[in-house]
C-alpha positions as CSV (number, residue, x, y, z in Angstrom):
1,M,-7.3,44.1,-32.3
2,S,-5.0,46.6,-30.6
3,R,-8.1,48.3,-29.0
4,L,-9.2,44.9,-27.7
5,F,-5.8,44.2,-26.2
6,S,-5.7,47.7,-24.7
7,I,-9.1,47.1,-23.0
8,Q,-7.9,43.7,-21.7
9,S,-4.6,45.2,-20.5
10,S,-6.5,47.8,-18.5
11,K,-8.6,45.2,-16.9
12,A,-5.4,43.2,-16.1
13,K,-3.9,46.3,-14.5
14,M,-7.0,46.8,-12.4
15,L,-6.9,43.2,-11.2
16,I,-3.2,43.4,-10.4
17,T,-3.9,46.4,-8.3
18,L,-6.7,44.5,-6.5
19,M,-4.5,41.5,-5.9
20,I,-1.7,43.7,-4.5
21,S,-4.2,45.1,-2.0
22,L,-5.2,41.5,-1.1
23,L,-1.6,40.5,-0.6
24,L,-1.0,43.6,1.6
25,A,-4.0,42.5,3.7
26,V,-2.1,39.4,4.8
27,P,0.0,40.4,7.8
28,S,3.0,38.0,7.1
29,L,3.4,39.5,3.6
30,A,2.7,43.1,4.4
31,S,5.2,43.5,7.3
32,N,8.9,43.8,6.6
33,P,8.8,42.4,3.0
34,A,12.5,42.8,2.5
35,E,13.4,40.8,5.6
36,P,15.9,37.9,4.9
37,L,14.2,34.6,4.5
38,P,14.4,32.1,7.3
39,E,16.3,28.9,6.5
40,L,14.1,26.3,8.0
41,G,14.1,23.4,5.5
42,D,10.5,23.9,4.6
43,S,11.0,27.6,4.2
44,A,7.5,28.0,2.8
45,A,6.1,27.1,6.2
46,G,8.2,29.8,7.8
47,L,7.2,32.4,5.3
48,M,3.4,32.0,5.1
49,A,1.4,30.1,7.7
50,P,-1.5,28.0,6.5
51,A,-3.9,30.4,8.3
52,Q,-2.5,33.3,6.3
53,E,-2.9,31.3,3.1
54,Q,-6.5,30.7,4.0
55,A,-7.1,34.4,4.6
56,L,-5.6,35.3,1.3
57,G,-7.6,32.6,-0.5
58,Q,-10.9,33.8,1.0
59,A,-10.2,37.4,0.0
60,W,-9.3,36.2,-3.5
61,L,-12.4,34.1,-3.7
62,R,-14.7,37.0,-2.9
63,S,-13.1,39.0,-5.7
64,F,-13.3,36.1,-8.1
65,R,-17.0,35.4,-7.5
66,A,-17.7,39.1,-8.2
67,S,-15.6,39.0,-11.4
68,V,-16.4,35.7,-13.2
69,P,-19.8,34.1,-14.1
70,L,-20.3,30.9,-12.1
71,E,-22.3,27.7,-12.8
72,S,-25.6,27.9,-10.8
73,D,-26.9,24.3,-11.3
74,P,-27.0,22.8,-7.7
75,L,-26.8,19.2,-9.0
76,V,-23.6,19.9,-10.9
77,F,-22.1,21.6,-8.0
78,E,-23.1,18.9,-5.5
79,Y,-21.6,16.2,-7.8
80,M,-18.3,18.0,-8.2
81,E,-18.1,18.9,-4.6
82,N,-18.7,15.3,-3.5
83,L,-16.0,14.1,-5.9
84,L,-13.6,16.7,-4.7
85,F,-14.0,15.9,-1.0
86,K,-13.8,12.2,-1.7
87,L,-10.4,12.7,-3.4
88,S,-9.2,15.1,-0.7
89,S,-9.5,12.4,1.9
90,Y,-6.7,10.6,0.1
91,S,-4.5,13.7,-0.3
92,D,-1.9,15.1,2.0
93,I,-3.8,18.4,2.5
94,E,-4.0,19.1,6.3
95,D,-7.0,21.4,6.1
96,K,-9.8,19.6,4.3
97,N,-12.1,22.7,4.3
98,L,-12.0,23.3,0.6
99,D,-13.9,25.8,-1.5
100,L,-15.0,24.7,-5.0
101,V,-15.9,27.2,-7.7
102,I,-17.3,26.1,-11.1
103,V,-16.8,28.7,-13.8
104,S,-19.5,29.0,-16.5
105,N,-17.0,28.8,-19.4
106,P,-16.8,26.4,-22.3
107,T,-13.0,26.2,-22.3
108,I,-11.2,23.3,-20.6
109,N,-9.5,24.6,-17.5
110,A,-8.9,23.9,-13.8
111,F,-6.9,25.8,-11.2
112,A,-5.9,25.9,-7.5
113,V,-5.6,29.0,-5.3
114,P,-3.9,29.1,-1.9
115,G,-6.2,28.7,1.0
116,G,-8.0,25.6,-0.3
117,V,-9.7,27.0,-3.4
118,I,-10.2,24.6,-6.4
119,G,-11.8,25.9,-9.6
120,V,-13.0,24.1,-12.7
121,N,-14.6,25.4,-15.9
122,T,-17.8,23.9,-17.2
123,G,-15.9,23.1,-20.4
124,L,-14.0,20.5,-18.5
125,L,-17.2,18.8,-17.3
126,L,-18.6,18.8,-20.9
127,Y,-15.5,17.3,-22.5
128,A,-14.5,14.8,-19.9
129,E,-15.3,11.3,-21.0
130,S,-15.5,9.7,-17.6
131,E,-15.4,10.5,-13.9
132,A,-11.9,9.1,-13.8
133,Q,-10.8,12.0,-16.1
134,L,-12.4,14.5,-13.8
135,A,-10.8,12.9,-10.8
136,S,-7.4,13.0,-12.4
137,V,-7.7,16.8,-13.0
138,L,-9.0,17.5,-9.5
139,S,-6.2,15.3,-8.0
140,H,-3.6,17.3,-9.9
141,E,-5.0,20.6,-8.4
142,L,-5.2,19.1,-4.9
143,A,-1.5,18.3,-5.3
144,H,-0.7,22.0,-5.9
145,L,-2.4,22.8,-2.6
146,S,-0.8,19.9,-0.6
147,Q,2.6,20.9,-1.8
148,R,1.9,24.5,-1.0
149,H,3.2,25.7,-4.3
150,F,2.0,29.3,-3.8
151,A,3.8,29.7,-0.5
152,R,6.9,28.4,-2.2
153,S,6.5,30.8,-5.0
154,V,6.3,33.6,-2.4
155,E,9.6,32.3,-1.1
156,A,11.1,32.4,-4.6
157,S,10.2,36.0,-4.9
158,Q,12.0,36.8,-1.7
159,R,8.9,38.5,-0.2
160,S,9.7,41.7,-2.1
161,N,7.8,41.6,-5.3
162,F,4.1,42.0,-4.7
163,T,3.5,42.7,-8.4
164,T,4.7,39.3,-9.4
165,L,2.5,37.5,-6.9
166,A,-0.5,39.8,-7.7
167,G,0.0,39.1,-11.4
168,L,-0.1,35.4,-10.7
169,L,-3.4,35.6,-8.9
170,A,-4.9,38.1,-11.4
171,G,-3.8,35.8,-14.2
172,I,-5.9,33.0,-12.7
173,V,-9.0,35.2,-12.8
174,L,-8.4,36.2,-16.3
175,A,-7.5,32.7,-17.5
176,A,-10.8,31.4,-16.0
177,A,-12.6,34.1,-18.0
178,S,-10.8,32.9,-21.2
179,E,-9.1,36.2,-21.8
180,G,-5.8,34.9,-22.9
181,D,-4.4,38.3,-23.9
182,A,-5.4,39.9,-20.7
183,A,-3.9,37.0,-18.7
184,S,-0.7,37.5,-20.6
185,A,-0.8,41.3,-19.8
186,A,-1.2,40.5,-16.1
187,I,2.0,38.5,-16.2
188,M,3.8,41.0,-18.4
189,A,3.1,43.6,-15.7
190,S,5.6,41.9,-13.4
191,Q,9.3,42.7,-13.6
192,A,11.2,40.6,-16.1
193,A,13.6,39.0,-13.7
194,A,11.0,38.2,-11.2
195,L,8.8,36.7,-13.9
196,D,11.6,34.5,-15.1
197,S,12.0,33.1,-11.6
198,Q,8.3,32.7,-11.2
199,L,7.9,30.8,-14.4
200,R,10.7,28.4,-13.5
201,Y,9.0,27.7,-10.2
202,S,5.6,27.3,-11.9
203,R,7.1,24.7,-14.3
204,L,8.7,22.8,-11.4
205,H,5.4,22.9,-9.5
206,E,3.4,21.6,-12.5
207,K,5.8,18.7,-12.8
208,E,5.7,18.0,-9.1
209,A,1.9,18.0,-9.1
């Protein structure tokens, strides 16, 4: 068991390193990270522009597709994509150019990533009893995007803790792959104080969504 956790922890550290490099690739985050935050009401908008969220999301998506097995059935993808775009027309998301990923995994899971990425596991499709249930889950994830929860989490970390943010993104990859221990390791790699702040924001964002 300890050997398995060690392997998973190593994978988590590798993913965190990759996610840090992705974060550094986004100009607004890489430059002057210790700069005081602007007080603009919607401070998330002042910290990370939607275009920068999009760039980060696309970089993350390339890494994700190379790391996790995806569902290849075109009929399944078309059905879910149509449902997602139908729901997005009723959401407050400004940019409706969304990317859907369907993870080939029997566990029930869904997630949202900055830049308009929505992911679901095939387990969710298998266990959902109706389209309404699927729509409810997708709507919840769309709410995360429309409320720009990731950008607000960046604000909470004061633009200075790349490890916390990288751990959050890496944890999504690991959770989608059903590696609970490794996902925990990705989070544990963050500093304790920053993690506590991040979790408080995550709980608030889940409630808001």
